[in-house]
N, C-alpha and C positions, 0 to 999 in steps of 0.2 A: 441731535438726530436720534430718533427712536430706533431700537433694535428691530430688525425684520422679524415678522411673525412666522411661526411654524405654519405648515401648509398641509391640508388634508384634501385630496382630490377624489372626486367621483369620475370615473371614466376609464377608457382603455389606456393602460400605461404607455403604450407605444405613442399614442397621440399626445398624452400629457407630457411625456419626456420631450418630444420634438417641439411642442408649442411653448412650454413654460419653464423648462429647466435649462439653465445656461451651461455653456461649455466649462469644464473644469471648475465646477461650483460645489461638488460633493466630496466629502472626506471619507465616507464609509458607505458602502452599499451592502445590505443584507437582503437576499431574496429567497423566498421559499415557494417557488412556483409549483403548479401541478406537475406530477411526475410522469404523466402518461401511464397511469396505473390501471386505466380502464375501469375505474370505480366511480360510483356516485357518492358525493360527500354531502351529508345532511347535517343541518343544525338541529340538535335535540333540545327540547325545552322541558321544564319541570311541570308535573301535574300540580293541581291546586294545593294538594297536601304536601308538596315538596319532593315527592318521589320521582324517579325517572319516568319519562313520558314516552308514549308511542307517537306523540305529536311531533312532527318534524317537517321541515321543508328542505328541498334540495338546494344547497348553497351553490354548488357547481358540479358539472359533469366532467370528470377527468378523462375524457376520451377525445382523441384527435383523429381526423379523417383526411385522407389525401383527396382534396377537392379543388375547386377553382380558387377559393380563398387561400388554401395552403400553397397552391402553385404560385399565386401572386406573392406570398411571403418568400417563397424560394427564389423567384426571379428578382425580387427587390434585394435580397441578400447577395445574390450572384453579382448584381451590379456594383457591389462594394469592391469586388475584385480581390486580388491578392490571395493570401492564405485562406481567407474566409470562403471565397469562391472555390478554391481548390478542395477545401474540406467538404463543402456541400456537394461538389461534383463527385467526390469519392463516396460520400454517403449515398448519393443517388445510385451510383454504380452498384454498391453493396446491398442497399436496402430496397432499391426500386421505388416506385410510387406508393410507399407504404404509410401507415399511420405514424410510425416512428419518424419517418422523414418529415411528415407534416408537423410533428411536434418540434423537431430540431430546426426546421425553417422558421417556425414561430419564435423559438428561443433565440435564434441567430439575430433576428432583427432587433430584439430587445437588448441583447448583450452588446451589440454594436453601439446602440444609444447609451447604454450604461457606461461603456468605456469613454464615450465622448464627454459625459457630464462629470466623470471622476477626475479629481485633481491628480497631479503627478505624484503626490505623496499619499494618494488614497489606496484603499484596499476593497476588494469585493469578495463577499462570502456567498457562495451559491449552495443552497441546501437541497439535496436530492437523495434518491434511494437507488437500489440496485437495478431498477427498471431501465434507467437511462443514464446512470452516472458515468459509465465508460464512454458513451458518445459525447456527453456534455463536457467531459474533460478534454477530449480531442477538439471540440468546438472552442473551448476556452483557450486552449493552446494556440489555435488559429487566430483568435481575436486579440488576445493579450500577449501572446508569445510564450513559448515554453520556459524562457528564462525568467518570466514573471510569476511562475508557479511557486507558491510558498508552502502549502500544506494540503493534504487530503485528510481531514479530520474524521475519525470514526466516532460517532456519538451513539452510545448504547441507549436506545430510546425505551427499551422494555426488557424485562427478564424473559428468558427463553420459555416458549410454550411447547407443550408436547403434542401438537396437532399435526406436525409434518412427518409423513411416513416414508418419503423417498428422498429427503434432503435434510440438512441441518436446519434448525430453527433460525429464522431471520429476525434479528432484533437490533439492528443498527442502521442508521442513516449515514450518508457521507456529506461532508461540507467541504466544497472545493474552494480554496483560498488563493486568489491571485492579486498581485499589486499592479498599479498602473505604471509605476516607474521603478527604478532600482533602489530607492531609499524611502520606503513607506513609513508612516508613523507606526511605531511599534513599542508597546509597553510590556516588558516581561511580566508574566504572572506566575505566582507560586501558590501552592496549597501547603498547609502545615504538615509536618512530619508527625505521624502518630507516635505516641509514647512507646508502643511495642516495637515499631520499626526503628525508632531512634535508638532504643536500647540495644537492638540487635546489630544495627549498622555502625553505630558509634560506640563500640564496646571497649575501645582502648582508652587509657587514662594517662596523662602526663604527670609530672611531679606535683603539680598543684591540684590534681584531681579533675582537670578539664577533659571532657569526653572528645575523642577524635577517631577518625578512620584514616587508613592509608590508601591513597588513590594514585592512579597511574599518571606518570609524567610523559608518556609516549604520545607522539602526535598520530592521530588516526590517518593522516595523509602522508604516505611514505615518500611522495615526490616533493620534498621541501629541502633543497640543497642548503639554503641559508640556515636551516635549523638542524642540520646533520653535523654532529661534532662529538668529540669524546668528553665525557663528564664523569668524574670519579672512577676512571678506568673503564668506562662502558661507552662504546660508540653506538649511538642510536639516533633516530629522528625525534627530537624533543619537542615538547609542546611550547616551550618558551625559548627566548634568546639566552645565550651563554651568560650575559650580564645579569639577567633576572635570576637565572638558576643559581649563580654564585651568591647573589644577594639573599635569596630565600634560604640557601644553605647556611650562610653566616648567621641568619636569624633563627636557625634551628628548626625551620619548617620542612626541610628535606632530610630524610634519613635513609639508610640502607637497612632494611629489616632483616632479621635473622631468617634464614631459609628463603630469602627473596631472590636467590640466584644473583645477588650482587647488583640488582637494578634499583637505583634510587626511587623512592616513593615520596609522595607529598602528604604532609599532615593536614587534613581538613577538619577543622574544629566545628563541633555541632553548634556552639553558640554564635558562630560567625555566619551561619547559613540563613538565607531568606526563607527557606522551605524547600519543597520539591518543585522544580520547574514544571509547569503544566505542559504535558506532551500532546501529541496528536491523537491520543486515545482517551476519550472522555466517557468514563463509566461512573462518574460521581455526580451526575446531574440527572435527576429523575424527571419523568414526564410531568406535565402540569396536572395537579391534583388538588383536592380539598377546596379551600375557598378561592384558590387561583383559577380553578377550572370553570370556564364559562359555557361549555357545551358546544363550542365552535369546532368544526372538523379541522384536523391538522394543527390545532393550537399548540404552540411550542412553549416550554417553561420559561419564565422570566430569567431564571439563573443562566440559561443557555445564552440569551441575548446579553445579559450582564457581562458574561465572560468575553463575548465577541466585541462588544462596545468598549470594554475596559482595555482590551488588548490593542485595538486598532484605531482608537480615537481619543480625543481629550476634550475637556469641557469647552463648550462653545463651538465645537465642530458640527458640521451638518451631516446627519445620517438619513439615508434614503431607503425606503422599503417599497418597491413597486408592486408587490403582491401582498398588501399588509393585512388582509384577513380581519381578524378581531383585534389587531393592533398591538401585539406584544412588543414589537420593536419600538413603536411609538411610546408605549407605556414606559419602557425602560429608558429610552432616550430622554423623556421628560424628567424622570427621576434622577438621571445622571447628569443633568444640566447640559445635554446636547440639544442642538437645534434639529428639527426633523421635518421630513417630507414623506407623507404616506399617500399611496395610490391604491384604489381598489375599484373593481368594475361592477360591484353590486351595492345597492343602497342598503341592503341588510347589513353588510359588513361596516359600512360607513356609520349607520345608526348605532351599531354595537360599540364602535370605537368611541364615538362621541359620549355615549353613556358611560363607558368604562373610564374615560378620562374624568368625567364629572364625579362618578362614584369615588374615584381614588383621590382626586385633588380638589374637589369642590367645584361649584359653579364658576368660581373666579378663573378657572383654567380656560374657559371659553374665550377670554380676551387675549390668550397667548397664541391662538392659532386662527387662521381663516379657512373657511370651507369654500372650495372652488369646484364648480361643475354641477352642483345641485341646482334645481330650478329655484329662481327667486321671484318669479312672477307667473301669471296665469299662462302666458304664451310659452314659457319654458316648461311648465307642467304639462301643457297640451302636447308639446313636442315629445316629451318623455313618454307620455301615455301612448302616443302613436308608434313610437319606436319599440316599446317593450311594456306590455301590460303588467307583468309581475314587478318589474323595476318601479313602475309608477305606484303600484300598490304598496310596495315596501317603503318607498319614499314618503307617501302620504301617511302611512301608519307610523313611521318614525317621527313625523311632525307632532303627533299627539301622544307619543310614548307607548304605542302598542306594538305587539309582535305579530308577524304573519301567522296565519293558520296553515295547517298542513295542505299540500297541493294535491293529495290523492283525490281523484275525481269522485265527487259525491260524498266524501268523508266530512267535508266542512259544512255541508248543508247550506251553502250560499254564504258562509262566513269567511271573510278575508283576513280578519285579525282579531286578537283578543288582548285585553288589558286586565291584569289581575291587581287587586289592591286589598289592603287591610284597613278597616276603619273602626274596628272593635278589638282593641288589644286584650281585653279581658277574655274573650272567647278564642281569639286568635284565628277566627274563621276567615278564609280567603274568599273574596267576592270578585265578580268579573263583569267587564263591559264587552259585549260582542260588537264587532264593527264590520260594516259592509262598505266597500269602496267602489264607486261607479265613475268611470271616465267619460262615458257617453251620455245619451239621453236618459232622463229619469222619469219614473211614473209611480203612482201611488201603490201599485201592486208590489213593488220592491220594498217599500217601507212596511207594507202589510206582512210580507214574507219574513222580514227581519224581526218584526214584532212577534210573530208566531214562534220563531226560533228562540228568541229571548225567553218567552213563556215556557216553551218546551224544555229548555235547558236550565230553567230556573235561575237565569242570570239576573243581575240587579239592574243593568242599564243596557240599552242598545244604541249604537251610534251609526249614522248614515253619512258618509263623506262623499261629496259629489261636486262635479264641475258646475252644473247648471243650478240656478236658483230653484228651490223647491216650489212645487205648485200648491195651491190652496188645499186640494184634497190630501196631499202629502202632509201638510202641516196639521190638518184636522186629524188624520190617522195617528200622527205622533202625539197629539194632545189627548186623544182618547185613551192612550196607554197609561195616563196618570203619572204618579210620582213614585220614586224610590225613597223610602224614609230611613235615614241613617240612625244608628243607635242613640245619637244625641237628640233626635227629634227633627233634625233639619231635613228638608225635602229637595229632591233633585229630579228633573224630568226623566221619566223612564225611557222615553225615546227622544233622541237628540239628532238634529240634522245640522251639519256644518258644511258650508261650501269651501272649496279649496281657497278661494279668494279670502274668506274670513279667517281661515287658518294662517294663511300667509300674512295677514294683518295682525296676527297675535291671538286670535280667539282660540280657546282650548275647550276640551271636554269639561262638562260641569259635574263634578262628583266631589265628595267631602274634602274640604280644604286640608284637613289634618290627615287625610288618607296617605298611607305609605304604599307606593307602587311596588309590586313584586313580580312584574311582568317578565323582566329579565333577571338573571342571577346577578346580584350586586358584586362588583369587584371590591376587593379589600382596600381599606384606606391606605394612603401612602405611609410608609414607615420612615422614620428619621434616618435610619442607617441602611446601607445597602444590604439586600437579602443575603448575598453571598459573602457574609462577614468574615469567613475564613480565608478569603482570597487576598493575598498580599500582592503589591504591584510595584514594579521597578521600571521607571520610565527611561527608555533609551532609544529615542527616535533614530531610525536608520540602522539599527544594529542587526 
């Protein structure tokens, strides 16, 4: 029996979770939802020369409004009853019919579903910022129970900037960690001790020259009658049982230091330590940069997801990201041999994820996952076009490897997408194909307009993607545009018309076979070793 494939879904995660994801089938959930920051998040692309571009499209608008849809989310969550209903009722009393309440109602429905699909040994990591983190923590308490709260991790996402004049600079996100049950999968993580800190903290030497430090044997919990006893003339609440204390003392691991007020201390040797345990303050992971940075808004660094997946899952476990964006969770899960499920509501994100996986792992990776929710026939494409014009455009452009053009009215001059390529490595010149996508009726004037834009922008090729079959006048107009001649002397139609049906059947744009597409920034190839190589790991499920 073959192993189940990974799954990448296009669609609303609430619908996908309810329809496709079984109860208690997920080992780890990481979600980085919109924060209700009231910002527009744009995907930035590179100019033809590789510099930062003004070309951008809005990936999503992080603004929520209290309207009929939000009210429906609120009522659906209230029907869940119990603590969830009590929390939302309290939010409604405190916040009224506000945008924040709309956001919390949206999140409540999804968090309820995520709890349903999470295994009893599973863990959920909710990434948020100061805008809504305090409300989300209360909501998570209501859904998962305060007893299942594990951590509030502070991740320093950037260095402080000096632009705030009435407050301290904001430079960290919060990651709320909750388990489904009492004994989640847990792998202790350590980072190496620096030589400077090691020399300072382990400054003592025994007779053999081994470095050690003296640490406390007192129990931080004073209410432990079974551990309260007299040892070496001192009555305290000790960390260990009397039997273990006597054993360690006989081994020479417990001493009474001079000037130590007679309180026994424990010898902790440097060469016996795994490293420094990772705490809930993460200031050692920088934001995504360099070759890792793909230009997607809110992209998180792979090292951040490596730490999360390493701590709360093991090989073969199923990792779910219901707001997967450009796919960092998926990318890391694939590398760490976890199975994965990714969901996103934009075809732009789905296209970026598929390209990122192929860039990193090669085209063979396509056989390891199935794409669900994208149109597979003309009827599905027509339905998508009717529901959302931009989503249809992004989907169609993704089929031929092109990127969307910016959405600013009039700025694109009728161009819906662009594809950049290199076919002359000697000069290194970047060349482009301009694309126009039409979901409705077509006419020759549309091809004529595209041809004019191609000539005006001195592009190499123009491509017209359409539902309906082209008319004879359209084909004549395309033919009159002539050919683009590549540096090797080969010829390619300067104006190309492809129907959606032809693309679904496998037809692609006709440009030099040896051309290297540079439309999207290429993700780095997979490395043999984990990026966070200084991370040591101690597996201790349920500890």
